[in-house]
C-alpha positions as CSV (number, residue, x, y, z in Angstrom):
1,E,9.7,26.1,-32.2
2,F,10.4,27.5,-28.8
3,R,8.0,25.2,-26.9
4,V,9.6,22.1,-28.3
5,S,13.1,23.5,-27.4
6,V,11.9,24.1,-23.8
7,M,10.4,20.6,-23.6
8,H,13.7,19.1,-24.8
9,S,15.7,21.1,-22.3
10,Y,13.5,20.1,-19.5
11,T,13.6,16.5,-20.4
12,D,17.4,16.5,-20.9
13,S,17.8,18.0,-17.4
14,M,16.2,15.0,-15.8
15,D,18.3,12.1,-14.3
16,F,16.2,8.9,-14.4
17,Q,19.1,6.6,-13.5
18,H,18.1,3.8,-11.1
19,L,14.4,4.9,-11.1
20,E,11.7,2.4,-11.8
21,F,10.1,3.2,-15.1
22,D,6.8,4.3,-13.7
23,E,8.5,6.3,-11.0
24,A,10.5,8.2,-13.7
25,I,7.2,9.0,-15.4
26,R,5.8,10.3,-12.1
27,V,8.9,12.5,-11.6
28,Y,8.8,13.7,-15.2
29,L,5.1,14.6,-15.3
30,S,5.2,16.3,-11.9
31,G,6.9,19.3,-13.5
32,F,4.2,20.3,-16.0
33,R,0.6,19.9,-17.0
34,L,0.1,17.2,-19.6
35,P,-1.7,18.6,-22.6
36,G,-5.0,17.1,-23.7
37,E,-4.0,16.7,-27.4
38,A,-2.8,13.3,-28.4
39,Q,-0.2,14.6,-30.8
40,K,1.5,16.7,-28.0
41,I,1.3,13.8,-25.6
42,D,2.9,11.7,-28.3
43,R,5.9,14.1,-28.7
44,I,6.3,14.4,-24.9
45,M,6.3,10.7,-24.3
46,E,8.7,10.1,-27.3
47,R,11.2,12.5,-25.8
48,F,10.7,11.0,-22.3
49,A,11.3,7.5,-23.6
50,A,14.5,8.5,-25.4
51,R,15.8,10.2,-22.2
52,Y,14.9,7.3,-19.9
53,C,16.8,5.0,-22.2
54,E,19.8,7.3,-22.2
55,C,19.9,7.1,-18.4
56,N,19.1,3.4,-18.3
57,P,20.5,1.8,-21.4
58,D,20.0,-1.8,-20.4
59,T,16.4,-1.6,-19.4
60,F,14.7,-2.0,-22.8
61,A,15.7,-3.2,-26.2
62,N,15.2,0.4,-27.6
63,A,13.4,3.7,-26.9
64,D,10.3,2.5,-28.8
65,T,9.7,0.0,-26.0
66,A,9.8,2.8,-23.4
67,Y,7.6,5.0,-25.6
68,I,4.9,2.3,-26.0
69,L,5.0,1.3,-22.3
70,G,4.9,4.9,-21.2
71,Y,1.8,5.6,-23.3
72,S,0.3,2.4,-22.0
73,I,0.9,3.5,-18.4
74,I,-0.8,6.8,-19.0
75,M,-3.8,4.9,-20.5
76,L,-3.8,2.5,-17.6
77,N,-3.8,5.4,-15.1
78,T,-6.8,6.9,-16.8
79,D,-8.6,3.6,-17.0
80,L,-8.0,2.7,-13.3
81,H,-8.6,6.2,-11.8
82,N,-11.3,7.8,-13.9
83,D,-14.7,7.3,-12.3
84,Q,-16.4,7.4,-15.7
85,V,-14.6,4.2,-16.7
86,R,-16.9,1.4,-15.4
87,R,-15.0,-1.7,-16.4
88,K,-11.4,-1.3,-15.1
89,M,-8.5,-3.0,-16.9
90,S,-7.2,-6.1,-15.1
91,K,-3.5,-6.8,-14.5
92,E,-3.8,-9.6,-17.1
93,E,-5.2,-7.3,-19.7
94,F,-2.5,-4.8,-19.1
95,M,0.2,-7.4,-19.5
96,R,-1.5,-8.8,-22.6
97,N,-1.7,-5.3,-24.1
98,N,2.1,-5.0,-23.7
99,R,3.1,-8.4,-25.2
100,G,5.9,-8.3,-27.7
101,I,6.7,-4.6,-27.2
102,N,10.4,-5.1,-26.4
103,D,11.7,-5.5,-30.0
104,G,9.3,-8.5,-30.5
105,K,9.9,-10.0,-27.1
106,D,7.8,-9.8,-23.9
107,L,8.8,-7.7,-20.9
108,H,9.1,-9.8,-17.7
109,P,5.7,-10.4,-16.2
110,L,6.9,-9.4,-12.7
111,F,8.1,-6.1,-14.1
112,L,4.8,-5.3,-15.8
113,G,2.8,-6.7,-12.8
114,A,4.7,-4.4,-10.4
115,I,4.0,-1.4,-12.6
116,Y,0.3,-2.3,-12.7
117,D,0.2,-2.6,-8.9
118,R,1.9,0.7,-8.3
119,I,-0.4,2.6,-10.7
120,S,-3.4,0.9,-9.2
121,A,-2.4,1.8,-5.7
122,S,-1.4,5.4,-6.5
123,A,-2.6,7.4,-9.5
124,L,-0.1,9.5,-11.5
125,Q,-0.4,13.1,-10.4
126,F,-0.6,15.6,-13.2
127,R,0.1,19.3,-12.5
128,S,-3.1,21.3,-12.9
């Protein structure tokens, strides 16, 4: 399908080397409007995760880790910055939600805590 081919070409054109994971998500999502359908978001995040790991092969055990964390960051962003969400996710909850995602191992708590702090301080900006 043409749209999938365009998404792959766009993603493959991105250079995520030396970018913090959440910063790479910010750069990536700044170029298009994220669809509302979970299945489409799933495919987009799966391709992003694969590309991030190609550019930063030593960051995660595999692309599945990047995919899960990427999706988790989008959910965190919604949770923290949507006025309709009354009870906001804490840093500890975010870290607990991401336990064992790195091929059965935990990501470093400082790594996850820093992501939480950056998302909390500045919402991901989606193109409208």
